[in-house]
N, C-alpha and C positions, 0 to 999 in steps of 0.2 A: 503493500500499500504505499502510495506516495502522497505528496504533501502539499499544503496550501501556501501561497505566497505571502510573504510578510517582509518588511524592510529590516535590513540588518546593516550595520557597518560592514564593509567588505572583509574585515579581518574575522569576523565571526562566522564560522562554517556551521551550517546545520546539516542539510542533506543534499545540498546542491541544487535546490529548486529555485523557484523564480522570484523576480524582483516585482514589487508592487507597480513599478514603471513599466508598462507594456505599451509598445509602440506599433503603429501600423506597419504592415509588410511593404516597405517601400525599398525598392532596389535591393532585396536581400538576395545574397548569394546562396546557392545550394549548401545545405549543411554537409559537413565532412561525413565520411563513412566511419563507423567504429573500427578502431584499430584492432589487430590481433596482438595481445601483448607477447613479449619475449618468453619463450618456453621456460627457461631457467628461472626468470624473475617470478613467474607465476608459481612455479614449484617451490621455490625458496619462501615465498609469502604464505603458501599453504603449510609448509613445514613449520614455519615460525608459529603459526596460529595454533598448531597442535599442542605446543608446550604446556599450556595450562589445562589441557583437556585429556591427555592419555598418560599412561604409566611411563616410566623411564625405559622400561623393557619394550613396550610397544613403540615408543618414540624412536628407539634404536633401530627396531625392525623396519619401521616406515622409512627412516633415513636410508637405509640400505636399498629398499625398493625404489625410492626416488632417484637415488644415484644410478641404479640399473636402468630406469625409465630414461634418464637423461644421457645415457652412454652414447657416445658418437656413433652415428649410423643405427641406432637402436629404434624401438617402437615409437618413443617420444618424438624423436627428430622426424620420423616418417609421418606420424599423425599431425604434427605441427604444419609440415609441408602441404598436407592435404587441406588443412584449414586455410592456409594462405591462398591456395588455388580456389577453394570455395568462396573466400572472402571477395574474389574478383568477379564472381558470378551472381552475387546476391547483395541487395541494398544493405542488409544488415545480417552478418553471418551467424549471429547468435539467435535471432528472433524466433524461428520455428523450433529449434531445439529447446530453447528457454520456455517458450509457451507450452510445449508438451510436458516438459519436466515439472513446471510450476503448477499448471492447471489442467491441460486436457488429457493427460495420462493419470491424474489423481483420481482414484476411484471412490473417493469418500463423498458423502452427501454434501450438497452445496450449502444449506443452512448451517450456521455456526462454524463449520470447518473451512468454508472459502468465501462466501459472500458477507461482507461487512454490513452493519446496520448503522444508520446515522440519525440521531435525534435532533429535531428542530425545536426552536423554542415553543413551548406549550401554548395552544390557543385557548381562548375562552369563549366557547360558542354558546350563545343564549338559547339557541334553538337549532333545528335541523336546516332551516333556511340559511342561517349564518354559516353553517358548515359548508353547505353547497356552494355558497357565493365565495368562500375562501378556496374551495376545489376549483371553482371556474377561473379564479385569478390565477391559480397555480398552473392551470392548463395553458392559459393564455400567455403567461410568462415563459413557459417552456416552448411554446410554438414561436414566440418572438426570438428565443435564443436559437431555435432550430433553423429559422430563416438565415441567421448569420452563419451557422454551421454549414448549412447546405450550400451557401455561397462561397464557402471556404474564406469568409472574410473576417474571421476572429482576429483581433490584434494579436501580434506574435509575442509570446512570453519571451523574456530575456534573463540570462543567468545573473545571479547576484554577485558571484565571485569567481576568481580565476578567469580572467577575461570578462569583466563585468560588462554587461550590454550584449554579450554573444546571444544570438537568437537560438531558440529551443524548438525541438520538433513538436508539432501541433497535432499529429496524427491521432493521438488518443482521443482528442476531443471529437473528431469526426466519426469515432465509432460509437459514441454514447447512444445514438438512436438509429444505428443501422446495423446492429449485431444481435446475434442470438446464438445461444450455446445448445447444440443437439446432443443429447446423450448417446454414448456408443458403449458397446459391450467391453471393449478393450480401451478405446480412446475416444474422448468427445470431438465434436467438429464445431469450429466457430465459424458461423456463416454470416453472410451480409446480403440483404435483398438487393443492395446496389449492384451486386455481381451478376444479376440476372436481367432478363428482359422485362421483369415486372415493373409497373409504374411505382413511383414513390408512394409509400402508405400515406393515406389521409384520414386514418382512424387511429383511436387508442382503444385499449380494452379497459373496461371498468368492471371490477370484481365486487360484488355486494352479496352477503349471505351465501357465499361459496358459489355464486352463479356469475356467468361471464357475459357481458354485454359489449357489443361493437358500437362505439360512439364515433360517428363521422364528425370530424372537427373542421373539414372543409367541405362545403356543399355549393354545387354550381360555381366552382372556382373562387368562393369566398369563405373566409374563416368565420366561424361562428363568433358572435359577440359574447361577452360575458353573460348578458341576460339569456341569450339562447343556450348557452352552456348549463346555466342553472336549470333552466326548464327541462333540458334533456337529462340532466342528472337526477331531477326529482322524478322524472318517468321511470328511470332505472330503479331508484330506491322503492317507488311504489309497486313496480313490477316484481322486484325481488321478495317484497313482503308477501306476495301471493303464494309463494312456494317455501314451505317450512322445512322440507326434509330433502333438499338437493344434496346429491352426493358430493362430498368434498374432493373433487376431482384434482384440485390444486395440490392435495397431499402427495400425489404421484411424483411431483418434482421435488419432494423432500427426501426420497429414498436414495441410497448409494447408487451411483451412476450405472453399473450394470443392471441392477434391479429396475430402475427406471427405464433404461433402454429397452429391456424386455417388455416392460408394460406399454411402452410407446409403440413398439412394433406390433403388438397385439391391438392396441387402440386404433391404429391407422389402417387396420384391415377393412374397417368400415369407411364408406366414402363420406358419410356424414361427419364422422369424427375427424377425417382427414381435412375437410373443409373448415370445421371449427379450429382445429389445431393450426391450420394455415393462417387463419385470421389472427390468432395469438402471436404466432412466430413472426408475422410481417408487421405488427403494429408499431406505432411510434414508441409508446411506452405503456406501462400498466399503471392503473390507479386503483388503489385498494381502499374501498370505503369500509372501514372496520366497525364491527359492533363493540360495545364498551367492554372493558376488561375489569375484572374485580381486583383492583390493586389493594393490598393491604397496607394501612398506613404505617409509616416508619415507627418503630417501637422506641419508647423512651430510653436514652442510653445508647441508641444506635447511632452511626455516623450520619451527619446531616445530609449526606449525599444519598442516603438510602431511598429517598422518595423518587430520585431519578433512576435507580436501578430497574424497576419494573419497566420504565420507558426503553432502557436499553434492550431488555428481553423482547419487548414488543416489537422493536425494529429488527433485532436479530433473527428471531424465528416466529414470532406471532403468538407465543404462548402455549401452542400445543394444539392437538386436534379439537379440543373442547373449547378452544378460544378462537383465534383468527389465522391459525397456520393454514387452513384449507382456503382461506381467502387470499391466496398468493399464487404466483407462477414464478418460481425461482430461476428458471432458465433465462428469463428476459433480462437484458442488461439493466434497465431502469424500471424500478417499481416504486411508486410514490404511495404513502400510507397516510391516511386521515381517519382518525378515530372520532366517534360522536363525542368522546369526553375531552376533545381538544389535543389528543396525542398525535403528533405529526412527525414524519420523517421519511426515510427511504431504506430500502435495501437493494443492493446492486450486485450483479454477477461480475466478478473481478477480471475475468480473463481479457476483456477488451481494453480496459483502461485502468490506470492508477488512480488513487484518491484525489490527486491534484485536480484532474479534470472534472470530477464529480462535485468537489467542494467549490470549485469556481462556478459551476452551474447552480449550486445551492445558494451561494452568495448572491448571484444575479436574481434568483427567484425570490429570495427573502426581501431584497431591495425593491424589487418590482412590486411585490404584494403590498409592502409598506408605503411605497411612494404614491403620489397622487396621479402619476401617468397611467396607472392601470385603470383609472376611472374614465379615461377616454373611451368612448364607445366605438367598437369596430362596426363596419357597415353591417346591418342586420341582414342575415341571409334570406329570411323571410318570416312571415308571422308564424307563431308557434303552431298554429293548426295546420300550417302547411308543412312544417318540419317532419320529416319521415321519423317514426318511432326508433329509437336505438333498437337494434336486433339482438335478441338473446341467442347465444350459441346453444346449439342443440347437440346432445350426445347420445350415443346408443352404447348403453353400459351393460356389458355381458356379465354373467356370473363370475368369470375368471378376472375381469377387471375389478369387480367389487372385491375379490380376494386380494387383488394387488393393492387396493386402497387400504385394506386392513393391515397388510404387510408394512406399507409405508407408514401407516398411523402408528404401529407399534415401534417402528424405528424412530420416528420423530419425537413421539411422547417420551421415549426413554432418553433421548438426546436433550430434550428441553429440561427434563428433571435433573439431568447430569450436568448442566452447565451452571457455572457459578460466576456471576459477574459482579464486581465491586468497583465503585467509583471512589476517587480521592480528588477532592478539591483542595489542593495545598495552597494555603493563603498567606504563609509566612514571607514568601518572596515569590517573584516570577522571573522571567528571563532577564530582567534588568540587573539581577544581583550577579550572575555569572559574568554577564558582560562588563559589570563594573569591576570584576576581577580579571578582565582581559581573558575571558574563558568562552569557548562556544557553549551557548545554552544547550545544544542538542548533545555535545559530548558530555557536558555536566550531568544531564539527566541519565545519559547511557551508563556513565560511571556510577551514579547512584543505583541503578537497576543491578549492575554487577555486584556492587556491595551487598545490596539487599539479598540477592540470590545466595551469595557467599555466606551471609549470616544465617540463612536458612538451612543451607546444605553442607556447608563446610568445603565447598569446591565451586569452581566456575563451570559453565556449561556452554555449549555451542549456542551462538546467539545470531539471529538474522535482523539486520536493520536495513531496510531498503534505501538505496541510494540512486538517484535519477541519473539516467545515462542519455538524457534528451538533447544533450549537445550534439548528438549524432542522429543521422536518419533512422527513423523507426526506433529510436532509443526507448527502452523501458526501464529496468533497474537491474543493479548488481547488489551485491551484499557488502555492507560495512561490518567487518568483524569486530564487535565490541569486547569479547573476551580475550583481550590481547595479553601477552606476557607482562607488559607495563601495568595493565589493570590488576593483574594477578598479584604483582608485588605490592601494589597499593592496598588491596582488600586484605592481604595477609597482614600488613602493617597496622591497619585500622582495627583488625580483630586481635592483635596481639600475638599472631602466629609467627611473627618475626619482630625483633626488637628495632624500635624506631622512635626517635625523639619527635616532638611536635613539628620541628623544622623539616626533619627528614620525611615525615608524613606529607607535608606540604609540597616538598620537592617531588616525591613519588606521585602526588596527585597531578601535579602539572605535567610530569612526563606522561602519564596516562592520557591526560586531556590532549596533549600534543600528538601522541601516537594515534589517538582517535580521530583528530582533526586531520592529520596528514593522510590517514588511510581513507578518509571521506574525499579529500581532494583527489587522491590517486583513483579512487573508484569512479567518481562522477567524470573523470577524464579518460575513461576507458582502460584503466590499468588494473581493475580488479581481477581476483583469480577465480571466483566461484564459477561464473559463466564460462570461462576459459576451459576450466577442467571438466565441467559437464559436457561441453561440446567436443572436447578430445575424446572422452568416453563414448559419446554417441557416434562419432566418426568411425571408431573402432567397430562398434556394433553394426553400423550400416554397411561397412566394408566385409562383414563377416569374419572378422578377426577374433582371436581369443580375447577375453576381457583382460586388459592389462592389469598386472598384479597389484599395481599401486592404487587402482580403483576397486579391486576386490578386497583390499585390506580392511581390517576392522577399524583402522583410524580414519578412513574415508567414510565409513558408515558413521562413526561418532561425530565426525566434523559436519556431516550433513543432517544430523538429528537435532533439529532446532528447538531445543527446550524452552528458550526464549524467543518469542516471535514478536518484534518490536517495530513500532513505526510512529514518526512524528507527523501528525495531521494538524496543520496549521490553519487556523481561521480565527478571525477577530470576532466573529459572531458568537452568541451563546448557544452554541451547538457542540455536539461531540460525536465521535465515531467509535464504534467497539467491533471486536471480532473475536472468534475463539482461538484456542490453542491449535497449533498445526500438528502436534504429536499428543498422544494420549497422556503422557506425563509431563506436559508443558504448560506454559502460560502464554496468553496473548496479552500484550501491553502496548496500548496506543496512548499517546500523550500530546497535549497541546499547550506549550508554554506561552501564557499571556504575559502582558508587561509585568503585573504584579501578583499573579498566581500561576499555578500549573494544574491542569486537569488530567487526570489519569483514568483510564479504564482497564481494569485487570480481570482477566478471565482464566479459569481452569476448569477441570472436570472433577467432579465430587467423588466418582469412584476410584480416583487415584489418591492412594494414601500418602504419596510424596509431595502433593500440591495442596495449596489452601489459599485462596484469594484473600480471605480476611486476614490471615497472618501476613501475607505478602504486603497487603496494604499498610498494616500497622508498622511492619519494619521498614517500609519504604519511607513512611512519614519520619520515623526516627533517624533514618539514614540521611535524608535531606536536611534535617536539623543539625546532625553531626558534621555534615559537609560545611554547612554555613558556619559553624562554631569553629571548625578547623581553619577556615579561610580568614575569619575575622578575629579570632581569639575572644570573641564575646558570646555570652549565653544567648540562646534564641528567647529566653524567657518563656519557656513552654515545655511541657513534657510530652511523652509519646502519645498521650490520648488527646492532644490539643485540638484534634479535628472532630471530637466527639460533642454530642450535645450535652448540655447540663453540667 
């Protein structure tokens, strides 16, 4: 997941994303292509990253394997040459292999495991009419944005640092409303209607009471006005009320990918189902009009952010089959969610785009809805009595499809109960404090996460932090390795596992921060090693060669088991993003450093005895206080329960 633009002094590196100053694409030169890093450089970086993660014996074995891989005339040199040849034939030599490895070959269910949820500021609807007016404004705001996307006229994002002002690749924006993920038994497919002879879609799908409706937003070549949209949405809500036992077909998209692929193949055996599915897959986006959810009030003594935690669950998975999970279609790139109780947000399928494109869209939408400009009336398509009724999608549900729904229901209900999300709104300081210490705010937070994990487990673990490679054509992300040897020495000193004075701890902290900052700069400029090694492995497999021993090694498995999956998601609005862990014994940790506070969303699975989101949150709070006191020599004048009520 990538990140939202915010202004920084160029000396402060976060994740290599964009500046607030975005300028029009005037006389822009083509972006460079992603370089293939030197082979020895990548292998040396990989070897160094293993030092805090594996035993001395394993470290020595891996060193021998790496040297054999790098032997002159050996398999490493051969595979590197193949990559260099491939680079000359592709716009981005990593893209397809990276997409397969990160998303399309992942067989886990999309909710929680892959699709992030994003919570918008809560609305206060007096009645259903006000909710539908809000929904109409949201639709209009998206259509406004889509006009610019379709014209490929978005202002070009520019880099913050390392060649400030350098333009960034914009392709992710153009996939937001033109992509769909089709499940496969072995591998999914990311498809785009624009690749076919089909006309551009002029409809959205509205889901209400587990029923799917086609809402044409362009009729007779004219966009519907807000008033027209409200009228059509009311028709949908009224029609949905007439059916109280609609099968929750959307649950099928929550199953693991092979299970859903099998269900989909059975579903499309019927032509009625094929037509209905085609309307969903080709729509601009999905709008979910949700039923109210019974949120328990925050208990006395619980963290003040507990009221927001049910909202995170609502956007992440819908609450389960008895709540709103059936009111979803998780394969669609963008689905916006509006509850009767004012809960609003989105859930997005991650494979087409990183978070930066999604958050930019959300900021546009919320500004649009709040501004006066949305009050202008678009040309009315026609009177409401002349507007064709939104069409409800029909399905022919066989007994075996009903069984498939039950299987998916059992899977998602278990996953929902198993997911633990805790929020921390840390208010003692925000990103201004590390900047005042001449430290990158992102590196500061990453070091806090490392120390928190060490305090819980007595070791560091493989950590993924996405770093944008959008300086290059079709750039997506590579990995910043936060569990560095320098971070390891610092956390050991902080825990007393090695003797160090206060000044020595400060020095170790700055060394760890510098390493993280340097690693970020190298990664965003195409010198990361993760994607490089994955592509070398994939080349060997495509050529039918034996798996290189260095990639079959236990160290490589440990290195790519990301127990900490982290991402900085920057936005100045009162919104936040959350996602689940990427491994069963892991944590998901998204964070947004504001000027004077930092918002974290921590997730884990309850069935894993090794993880606990509540404990992680409490120790993270204490860790941030400790880092402040180490830097300043002053007490933060608070204890580890300072974020609690009462």
